[in-house]
C-alpha positions as CSV (number, residue, x, y, z in Angstrom):
1,M,95.7,-0.6,-84.1
2,K,96.9,2.7,-82.6
3,K,96.2,5.7,-84.8
4,I,99.2,7.6,-86.1
5,L,98.8,11.4,-85.5
6,P,100.3,14.1,-87.7
7,S,103.9,15.0,-87.3
8,V,104.5,18.7,-86.5
9,S,108.0,20.2,-86.6
10,V,109.8,23.5,-87.5
11,V,112.6,23.3,-90.0
12,L,115.0,25.6,-91.9
13,Y,113.9,25.4,-95.6
14,A,117.3,25.1,-97.1
15,A,115.9,24.4,-100.6
16,K,115.0,28.1,-100.8
17,K,117.4,31.0,-100.4
18,L,116.2,34.5,-99.8
19,A,117.7,37.7,-101.2
20,N,119.5,38.4,-98.0
21,G,121.2,35.0,-98.2
22,E,119.1,33.5,-95.4
23,H,116.7,30.5,-95.5
24,P,113.1,30.7,-94.5
25,I,111.9,29.0,-91.2
26,V,108.8,27.0,-91.9
27,L,106.3,24.8,-90.0
28,R,106.3,21.3,-91.5
29,I,103.2,19.1,-91.1
30,T,103.3,15.5,-92.3
31,Y,100.3,13.2,-92.3
32,N,99.3,10.1,-94.3
33,K,102.4,10.5,-96.6
34,Q,101.4,14.1,-97.3
35,R,103.5,17.1,-96.4
36,K,102.7,20.8,-96.1
37,H,104.9,23.7,-95.3
38,K,103.8,27.0,-93.8
39,S,106.2,30.0,-93.6
40,L,106.6,31.6,-90.2
41,G,107.7,34.9,-91.6
42,C,111.3,34.7,-90.3
43,S,114.6,33.4,-91.5
44,C,118.3,32.8,-90.6
45,Q,121.6,31.5,-91.9
46,K,122.4,27.8,-91.7
47,R,125.1,28.4,-89.1
48,D,122.4,30.0,-86.8
49,W,120.0,27.0,-87.0
50,N,120.0,24.3,-84.3
51,E,118.5,21.3,-86.2
52,N,118.2,19.0,-83.2
53,K,116.1,21.6,-81.3
54,G,114.3,23.0,-84.2
55,E,115.1,26.6,-83.3
56,V,117.7,29.3,-83.8
57,R,120.8,29.3,-81.7
58,A,121.1,31.5,-78.6
59,S,123.9,33.4,-80.3
60,H,121.5,34.8,-82.9
61,P,120.7,38.5,-82.0
62,N,116.9,37.8,-82.3
63,A,116.9,34.4,-80.9
64,L,114.4,35.1,-78.1
65,E,111.9,36.7,-80.5
66,I,112.2,34.1,-83.3
67,N,112.1,31.1,-80.9
68,T,108.9,32.6,-79.3
69,I,107.3,32.7,-82.8
70,I,108.4,29.0,-83.3
71,R,106.9,27.9,-80.0
72,N,103.6,29.7,-80.7
73,A,103.4,28.2,-84.2
74,K,103.9,24.6,-82.9
75,Q,101.4,25.2,-80.1
76,R,98.8,26.4,-82.6
77,A,99.4,23.4,-84.9
78,D,99.1,21.0,-81.9
79,D,95.8,22.7,-80.9
80,A,94.5,22.4,-84.5
81,V,95.3,18.7,-84.6
82,L,93.5,18.2,-81.3
83,T,90.4,20.2,-82.6
84,L,90.2,18.1,-85.8
85,E,90.6,14.8,-83.9
86,K,87.8,15.7,-81.6
87,A,85.6,16.5,-84.6
88,G,86.1,12.9,-85.8
89,A,86.4,13.9,-89.5
90,D,89.0,13.1,-92.0
91,Y,91.7,15.8,-92.5
92,T,94.9,16.5,-94.3
93,P,98.0,18.6,-93.7
94,Q,96.3,21.4,-95.6
95,S,93.2,21.2,-93.3
96,I,95.6,21.7,-90.4
97,V,97.1,24.7,-92.0
98,N,93.7,26.1,-92.8
99,L,92.6,25.8,-89.2
100,I,95.9,27.3,-88.0
101,E,95.3,30.4,-90.1
102,K,91.8,30.8,-88.6
103,T,93.4,30.6,-85.1
104,P,94.3,34.1,-83.7
105,L,97.9,34.7,-84.6
106,D,98.3,36.5,-81.3
107,Y,97.8,33.3,-79.3
108,K,100.1,33.5,-76.2
109,T,101.1,31.5,-73.2
110,L,102.0,33.2,-69.9
111,Y,105.7,32.5,-70.3
112,T,105.9,33.8,-73.8
113,L,103.9,36.9,-72.7
114,F,106.5,37.6,-70.1
115,D,109.3,37.0,-72.6
116,E,107.8,39.5,-74.9
117,R,107.5,42.2,-72.3
118,I,111.0,41.6,-70.9
119,L,112.5,41.8,-74.4
120,F,110.7,45.1,-75.0
121,F,111.7,46.8,-71.8
122,K,115.3,45.6,-71.9
123,E,116.2,46.0,-75.6
124,K,113.7,48.6,-77.0
125,A,112.7,50.8,-74.1
126,G,116.0,50.5,-72.2
127,Q,114.1,50.2,-68.9
128,Y,116.3,47.6,-67.1
129,N,114.6,48.0,-63.7
130,T,111.2,47.3,-65.2
131,A,112.6,44.3,-67.1
132,T,114.1,43.0,-63.9
133,G,110.8,43.3,-62.1
134,Y,109.1,41.2,-64.9
135,T,111.9,38.7,-64.9
136,T,111.6,38.2,-61.1
137,L,107.9,37.6,-61.3
138,R,108.2,35.3,-64.2
139,N,110.7,33.2,-62.2
140,V,108.4,33.1,-59.2
141,I,105.5,31.9,-61.5
142,K,107.7,29.3,-63.0
143,R,108.5,27.9,-59.6
144,Y,104.8,28.0,-58.7
145,T,103.8,26.1,-61.9
146,D,106.7,23.6,-61.6
147,Y,108.1,25.1,-64.9
148,E,105.0,24.1,-66.9
149,D,103.7,26.9,-69.1
150,V,100.1,28.1,-68.8
151,D,97.8,29.3,-71.6
152,L,96.6,32.8,-71.0
153,I,93.0,31.9,-71.7
154,A,93.3,29.3,-68.9
155,I,94.1,31.9,-66.2
156,D,91.1,33.0,-64.2
157,G,90.2,34.3,-60.8
158,N,90.7,30.9,-59.2
159,W,94.2,30.6,-60.6
160,V,95.1,34.1,-59.3
161,R,93.7,33.3,-55.9
162,D,95.7,30.1,-55.7
163,F,98.8,32.0,-56.8
164,E,98.2,34.6,-54.1
165,T,97.9,31.8,-51.5
166,Y,101.3,30.5,-52.6
167,L,102.9,33.9,-52.4
168,R,101.6,34.5,-48.8
169,T,103.6,31.4,-47.7
170,K,106.9,32.8,-49.0
171,Y,106.8,36.6,-49.3
172,K,106.0,39.7,-47.3
173,D,103.0,41.9,-48.2
174,T,105.2,44.6,-49.7
175,S,106.6,42.1,-52.2
176,I,103.2,40.6,-53.0
177,K,102.0,44.1,-53.7
178,K,104.8,44.6,-56.3
179,F,104.1,41.2,-57.8
180,F,100.4,42.0,-58.3
181,D,101.2,45.5,-59.7
182,C,103.4,43.8,-62.3
183,L,100.8,41.1,-62.9
184,K,98.1,43.7,-63.4
185,A,100.3,45.6,-65.9
186,I,101.0,42.5,-68.0
187,F,97.4,41.3,-68.1
188,N,96.3,44.8,-69.1
189,Y,98.9,44.7,-71.9
190,A,97.5,41.3,-73.0
191,V,94.0,42.8,-73.2
192,S,95.3,45.8,-75.2
193,K,96.9,43.4,-77.7
194,G,93.9,41.2,-78.0
195,Y,95.5,38.1,-76.5
196,I,92.7,37.9,-73.9
197,R,89.3,39.5,-73.7
198,Q,89.4,40.5,-70.0
199,S,92.1,40.6,-67.3
200,P,91.6,37.9,-64.7
201,L,92.4,40.6,-62.1
202,E,89.3,42.6,-63.2
203,G,87.3,43.0,-59.9
204,Y,89.7,40.7,-58.1
205,V,89.7,41.1,-54.3
206,H,92.7,40.0,-52.2
207,I,92.3,37.2,-49.7
208,S,93.0,39.8,-47.0
209,K,94.2,43.4,-47.1
210,L,97.9,43.8,-47.9
211,D,100.0,45.7,-45.3
212,T,102.3,47.7,-47.5
213,R,103.6,50.1,-44.9
214,T,107.3,50.3,-45.1
215,K,109.6,50.4,-42.1
216,K,110.7,53.9,-41.3
217,R,114.4,54.3,-42.2
218,A,115.0,57.9,-41.0
219,L,117.9,58.5,-38.7
220,Y,118.1,61.0,-35.9
221,L,120.6,63.8,-36.3
222,P,122.9,62.4,-33.6
223,E,123.0,59.1,-35.6
224,I,123.9,61.0,-38.8
225,T,126.6,62.9,-36.8
226,S,128.0,59.6,-35.4
227,L,128.4,58.3,-39.0
228,Q,130.0,61.5,-40.0
229,K,132.4,61.3,-37.0
230,Y,133.2,57.7,-37.8
231,Y,134.1,58.6,-41.4
232,L,136.4,61.5,-40.4
233,D,138.1,59.6,-37.6
234,T,138.7,56.7,-39.9
235,Y,139.5,58.3,-43.3
236,G,140.3,61.9,-42.4
237,F,139.1,65.2,-43.7
238,L,141.0,64.7,-47.0
239,G,139.8,61.1,-47.3
240,N,143.3,59.7,-47.6
241,G,143.3,57.6,-44.4
242,K,144.7,54.1,-44.5
243,P,142.6,52.0,-42.2
244,D,143.5,48.4,-41.3
245,L,141.4,46.2,-43.6
246,E,141.4,43.5,-40.9
247,I,139.8,46.0,-38.5
248,T,137.2,47.1,-41.0
249,K,136.5,43.4,-41.8
250,K,135.7,43.3,-45.5
251,R,134.4,39.7,-45.3
252,Y,131.0,40.1,-47.0
253,W,132.2,39.4,-50.5
254,N,130.4,36.5,-52.2
255,K,131.5,34.2,-55.0
256,K,130.6,36.8,-57.6
257,F,132.6,39.6,-55.9
258,K,135.7,38.0,-54.4
259,R,138.2,40.9,-54.0
260,R,138.6,42.2,-50.5
261,G,139.1,45.8,-49.5
262,T,138.6,47.4,-52.9
263,T,135.7,47.5,-55.3
264,K,135.3,47.0,-59.0
265,L,134.2,50.7,-59.2
266,T,137.1,52.5,-57.5
267,P,140.4,51.7,-55.8
268,I,139.4,53.3,-52.6
269,D,138.3,51.3,-49.6
270,A,134.8,49.9,-50.1
271,E,133.6,51.1,-46.7
272,Q,134.9,54.6,-47.4
273,L,133.1,54.7,-50.7
274,S,129.8,53.6,-49.2
275,L,130.0,56.1,-46.3
276,A,131.0,59.0,-48.5
277,L,128.1,58.3,-50.9
278,F,125.7,58.0,-48.0
279,L,126.7,61.3,-46.4
280,C,126.8,63.0,-49.8
281,S,123.3,61.8,-50.4
282,Y,122.1,63.3,-47.1
283,Y,123.7,66.7,-47.6
284,M,122.6,66.7,-51.3
285,Q,119.0,67.0,-50.1
286,G,118.4,63.2,-50.0
287,L,119.5,62.6,-53.6
288,A,118.9,59.1,-54.8
289,L,121.8,56.9,-55.7
290,V,120.7,56.5,-59.3
291,D,120.7,60.4,-59.6
292,M,124.0,60.7,-57.9
293,A,125.5,58.2,-60.3
294,K,124.8,60.4,-63.3
295,L,126.4,63.5,-61.9
296,K,129.5,64.8,-63.7
297,W,132.0,67.4,-62.3
298,K,130.6,70.0,-64.7
299,D,127.2,69.7,-62.9
300,L,128.9,70.9,-59.6
301,Q,128.7,74.6,-59.9
302,E,130.5,76.8,-57.3
303,F,129.1,80.2,-56.2
304,E,129.4,82.6,-53.4
305,L,126.7,84.1,-51.3
306,V,127.1,87.4,-49.4
307,D,125.7,87.8,-45.9
308,K,123.0,90.4,-46.7
309,Q,122.3,91.5,-43.2
310,K,126.0,92.2,-42.4
311,F,126.4,94.0,-45.7
312,L,123.4,96.2,-45.2
313,S,124.5,96.9,-41.6
314,D,128.0,97.8,-42.6
315,T,126.8,100.0,-45.4
316,A,124.6,101.9,-43.0
317,L,127.3,102.3,-40.4
318,H,130.5,102.6,-42.4
319,G,129.5,103.3,-46.0
320,L,129.4,101.3,-49.2
321,E,133.1,101.0,-49.7
322,Y,133.7,99.6,-46.2
323,A,130.8,97.2,-46.7
324,Q,132.3,96.0,-50.0
325,N,135.7,95.5,-48.5
326,H,134.4,93.7,-45.4
327,K,131.6,91.6,-46.8
328,H,131.2,88.1,-45.4
329,V,131.1,85.5,-48.2
330,T,130.2,81.8,-48.0
331,D,131.1,79.2,-50.7
332,Y,128.4,76.9,-51.9
333,Y,127.9,74.2,-54.5
334,K,124.8,74.3,-56.7
335,I,123.6,71.3,-58.7
336,E,120.6,71.2,-61.0
337,V,119.4,67.8,-62.0
338,A,116.2,66.0,-63.1
339,R,115.3,63.0,-61.1
340,T,115.5,59.7,-63.0
341,K,112.3,58.3,-61.4
342,T,110.0,61.3,-62.0
343,N,111.9,63.6,-64.3
344,H,111.1,66.3,-61.7
345,P,113.8,69.1,-61.6
346,V,115.8,69.5,-58.4
347,R,118.0,72.4,-57.4
348,I,120.5,71.4,-54.8
349,I,122.5,73.9,-52.8
350,V,124.9,72.8,-50.1
351,E,127.7,74.6,-48.3
352,A,131.0,73.7,-49.8
353,C,132.8,73.0,-46.5
354,I,130.1,70.6,-45.4
355,L,130.3,68.5,-48.6
356,L,134.0,68.7,-49.3
357,P,135.3,66.0,-47.0
358,Y,133.2,63.4,-48.7
359,L,133.9,64.6,-52.2
360,Q,137.7,64.8,-51.7
361,P,138.4,61.0,-52.3
362,F,136.9,61.2,-55.7
363,M,138.9,64.3,-56.8
364,N,142.0,62.1,-57.0
365,D,140.6,60.5,-60.1
366,L,140.9,63.9,-61.9
367,E,144.7,64.0,-61.7
368,G,146.3,64.1,-65.1
369,L,143.1,64.9,-67.0
370,S,142.5,68.0,-69.1
371,V,139.8,70.5,-68.1
372,E,137.5,69.1,-70.7
373,E,138.0,65.5,-69.6
374,Q,137.5,66.5,-66.0
375,S,134.2,68.2,-66.7
376,E,132.9,65.0,-68.4
377,T,134.1,62.7,-65.7
378,Y,131.5,61.2,-63.3
379,I,131.8,62.6,-59.8
380,F,131.0,59.3,-58.1
381,P,132.7,56.1,-59.6
382,I,129.6,54.1,-60.3
383,Y,129.3,54.6,-64.0
384,A,132.3,54.6,-66.3
385,A,132.5,57.0,-69.3
386,S,134.5,54.4,-71.2
387,D,131.6,51.9,-71.1
388,D,128.4,53.9,-70.9
389,T,125.9,51.5,-72.4
390,P,122.5,51.2,-70.7
391,G,123.1,47.5,-69.9
392,K,126.5,48.3,-68.3
393,K,125.1,51.2,-66.3
394,F,122.3,48.9,-65.0
395,G,124.8,46.2,-64.0
396,R,127.1,48.7,-62.2
397,M,124.2,50.3,-60.4
398,T,122.9,46.9,-59.2
399,Y,126.4,46.0,-57.9
400,A,126.9,49.5,-56.3
401,T,123.6,49.2,-54.5
402,Y,124.5,45.7,-53.2
403,L,128.0,46.9,-52.1
404,I,126.9,50.1,-50.4
405,N,124.0,48.6,-48.5
406,N,126.2,45.8,-47.1
407,N,128.8,48.3,-45.9
408,I,126.3,50.9,-44.5
409,K,124.5,48.1,-42.6
410,R,127.7,46.8,-41.2
411,V,129.0,50.2,-40.1
412,G,125.6,51.0,-38.6
413,E,125.8,47.9,-36.5
414,K,129.2,48.9,-35.2
415,L,127.7,52.2,-34.1
416,G,124.6,50.8,-32.7
417,I,122.3,51.9,-35.6
418,S,120.1,49.1,-36.8
419,G,118.2,48.7,-40.1
420,I,120.1,51.4,-42.0
421,T,120.2,51.3,-45.8
422,F,121.3,53.9,-48.4
423,Y,117.8,55.1,-48.7
424,S,117.9,56.1,-45.0
425,A,119.8,59.2,-46.1
426,R,116.8,60.4,-48.1
427,H,114.3,59.6,-45.4
428,S,116.6,61.3,-42.8
429,Y,116.9,64.5,-44.8
430,A,113.1,64.8,-45.2
431,S,112.4,63.9,-41.5
432,N,114.9,66.3,-40.1
433,L,113.5,69.2,-42.1
434,Y,109.9,68.2,-41.3
435,H,110.5,68.1,-37.5
436,N,112.2,71.5,-37.8
437,N,109.0,73.0,-39.2
438,V,110.2,73.5,-42.7
439,P,107.2,74.0,-45.1
440,I,106.2,70.8,-46.8
441,G,106.3,72.6,-50.2
442,L,110.0,73.4,-49.7
443,I,110.8,69.9,-48.7
444,A,109.0,68.5,-51.7
445,Q,110.8,70.9,-54.0
446,N,114.2,70.1,-52.5
447,M,113.7,66.4,-53.0
448,G,112.2,66.5,-56.4
449,R,108.9,65.1,-55.1
450,N,105.6,65.7,-56.8
451,A,103.7,68.1,-54.6
452,A,100.9,68.6,-57.2
453,E,98.2,69.1,-54.6
454,I,100.0,72.2,-53.2
455,E,102.6,73.5,-55.7
456,T,99.9,75.3,-57.7
457,Y,99.8,77.8,-54.9
458,L,103.5,78.1,-54.4
459,K,106.2,80.1,-56.0
460,E,109.6,78.5,-56.3
461,F,111.7,79.1,-53.2
462,E,114.7,81.3,-53.5
463,D,118.3,80.1,-52.9
464,E,118.3,81.6,-49.4
465,N,115.3,79.5,-48.4
466,I,117.0,76.3,-49.5
467,I,120.2,77.3,-47.7
468,K,118.3,78.1,-44.4
469,A,116.4,74.8,-44.7
470,N,119.6,72.8,-45.4
471,E,121.3,74.3,-42.3
472,L,118.7,72.5,-40.2
473,T,120.2,69.2,-41.3
474,Y,123.6,70.3,-39.9
475,L,124.6,69.8,-36.3
476,T,125.8,73.5,-36.2
477,G,122.5,74.6,-37.6
478,Q,120.4,73.3,-34.7
479,P,118.7,76.0,-32.5
480,E,120.1,74.4,-29.4
481,Y,123.7,74.5,-30.8
482,K,123.4,78.1,-31.8
483,E,122.1,79.1,-28.4
484,A,124.9,77.2,-26.6
485,A,127.5,78.8,-28.9
486,K,126.4,82.2,-27.7
487,H,127.7,81.3,-24.2
488,R,131.0,79.7,-25.4
489,P,134.1,81.3,-23.9
490,V,135.7,83.8,-26.3
491,N,139.4,83.9,-27.1
492,T,141.0,86.7,-25.0
493,K,142.9,88.2,-27.9
494,L,139.8,88.1,-30.0
495,R,137.7,89.6,-27.3
496,T,140.2,92.5,-26.9
497,F,140.2,93.1,-30.6
498,L,136.4,93.2,-30.7
499,E,136.2,95.5,-27.7
500,K,138.6,97.9,-29.4
501,K,136.6,97.9,-32.6
502,Q,133.4,98.5,-30.6
503,A,135.1,101.4,-28.8
504,E,136.2,103.0,-32.1
505,E,132.7,102.5,-33.4
506,A,131.2,104.2,-30.3
507,E,133.7,107.1,-30.6
508,R,132.8,107.6,-34.2
509,L,129.1,107.6,-33.5
510,Q,129.6,110.1,-30.6
511,K,131.5,112.4,-32.9
512,Y,128.5,112.7,-35.2
513,G,126.0,113.0,-32.3
514,G,124.9,109.4,-31.9
515,E,123.7,106.6,-34.1
516,E,120.5,108.3,-35.2
517,A,122.4,111.5,-36.2
518,Y,125.0,109.3,-38.0
519,R,122.3,107.6,-40.0
520,E,120.7,110.9,-40.9
521,M,124.0,112.2,-42.1
522,I,124.5,109.1,-44.3
523,E,121.1,109.5,-45.8
524,R,121.7,113.3,-46.3
525,L,125.0,112.7,-48.0
526,T,123.5,109.9,-50.2
527,A,120.6,112.2,-51.2
528,D,123.0,115.0,-52.1
529,L,125.1,112.7,-54.1
530,E,122.1,111.3,-56.0
531,R,120.9,114.9,-56.7
532,E,124.4,115.9,-58.0
533,L,124.6,112.9,-60.3
534,S,121.1,113.5,-61.7
535,E,122.0,117.2,-62.4
536,K,125.2,116.2,-64.2
537,F,124.2,113.1,-66.1
538,G,120.5,112.7,-66.0
539,D,119.5,109.0,-66.5
540,D,122.9,108.0,-68.0
541,T,123.8,105.2,-65.5
542,A,127.1,104.4,-67.2
543,A,128.3,108.0,-66.9
544,K,127.3,108.1,-63.2
545,M,129.3,104.9,-62.5
546,A,132.3,106.3,-64.4
547,F,132.2,109.5,-62.4
548,L,132.0,107.6,-59.1
549,R,134.9,105.4,-60.0
550,G,136.9,108.5,-60.8
551,R,136.1,110.1,-57.5
552,V,137.1,107.0,-55.6
553,G,140.4,106.8,-57.5
554,K,141.2,110.4,-56.6
555,A,140.4,109.7,-52.9
C-alpha cells in the first residue's frame, strides 16, 4: 500500500482577525488526521487572498514580497518532510514544524534571490537601471534552466561554467561581462545575508578571456559638421522647418509606438528631436542623455565675456573710456550640473550662437507660461513636470533612448556615417579635444570624469580655458580654418573703413611722437591722476570713484 505523505499548504486563517482588520497567513500541515498551523508573520484582507493559488493577489501592494515568503515556507516544509522520511522514523505535523524552525529562515532559491534584489532596487532604492539589469539576467537564467528554479546551495563552479558556455553561444563578450558582474554582485549579497557560505564565483576563471573592448563611436569633425548642415538645411536656424514626413521616412515605429512623425514626448518631428539632442550633447561637452533630461531652463545661465586682449589694447591706445565703449562682448551659456552616474560636478560653457539653433525648437513650449513656470520647465521634453515619479522618468528615458538611437542611426546612414549612436556625441567631443592637444585634465573636468590619478595636482581650469577648449570642437575654431580666414577677400567698404581708422590712428600716434611716446604719455597721465587722487582722498576708493565720475560728467 502506497504511503500517504503529509499535506502542506498555505491558507488565510479566517477564524482569527487581527487588530488591523486583516487575517494571518499560515502554513497548514496535515498528517495522520492531525493538523498544525504555523504563522508566516504576514497577513491580508480576504479580498486580497487567492484561495486557489494559496497566495495574495497581484493587486496587493506587497504581493511580490509576501508570495516570496509563502514559496520559501512551502519549500522548507517540503524539505523537512523529505528529511524525516529519509530518517525512517515516525513523525507528526509538530515534528515537521520543529524541523522547519531549525532550518535557516533565510533559505533562498536563485529566482527568489533575484526577486528580492529587483524589488529592493526598484521600490526602495529607486535605481531602475540596476533593477533592469537584474531583471534581464534573471530572465536569461530562467531560459537557461527551462524555468525551473535552482537552490542557491546547489549552485557551484560547475553550474557557473555550464552557464557561461550557454552564454557564449548567444551573447557577445561585452554582454557576458555585464551578466557576470551582476551575478557576482548578487552572490556577494547572498553571502552577506548568510544565504550561502561562499560565492560560487570565488576564484572562478573564465573559459577564455572576455574581449570587452567597445567599438569606437567617435565621429570626425567633418561628420559632425555634416549632421549640423543636414539639421539646418532640413529644419532651419529657428527649428521651424516643415519637412515632408514621407521623405524623412518615419517607418521604424513598432507595435508599442505606432504614431508616425511625432513622439510621445513632444509634438516636433521625431528626427528633429533626435538630431537637436545629439548636437546639444556634443556642444554641451558630451553631456549624457540622462543628465540632459534633468536640465531645467533655470539651469541655463546667460553671461557675457569681454575680449580681454582687445580691451587692454584699446585702453593702452585710446584710454579707458574708449575701451569701455568699444569692448567686444560674446554671449555664452553656463550650466552647472552633477552627473547622474558619478555625481561628479560639471561646468559647461558654450557660446550662445553655437547652441541656439538646437535649443530654439524647445523654446516654443515656454509660450504662455509665467516666469516661474518657465524656470521650472525641463529644457528637453523627455521628463514631464506633471508626472515626475521615478518610475515614469525611467520609462520615458528608456523610450527616448530607443527613439533617438533609431533616428540618429537612420540619419547617419543617409549621410554615409555608420555605427552612430547618441553616445557618439560624448565620444566625439572627447576625441576632438584630445587630438587637438587639450590637456587630459581639462577634458576630464569638462566631461565630469573621475581623473583621480591626476586631479590632485591640478587646479580647476578657468572659464577662458574651457571656452578655448570648446572652440576646438567648432569648425570655425580649427587652426586650418582660422589660417584660411586670414586670406579671405575683405569687403571693399569694410576695407576702406578700416584703412581710414588705421590712418587716423597713425596720425594720432605721430602727433604724440610715435607709439612709444604715446604709451609713455598715457603712463605719465595715469601716474599723475593716481597721485592726485591719493593726495585728495587717501585710501577712500568710493570718494575717488565719485570724483572720477564727476570729472567725466563735466567733460
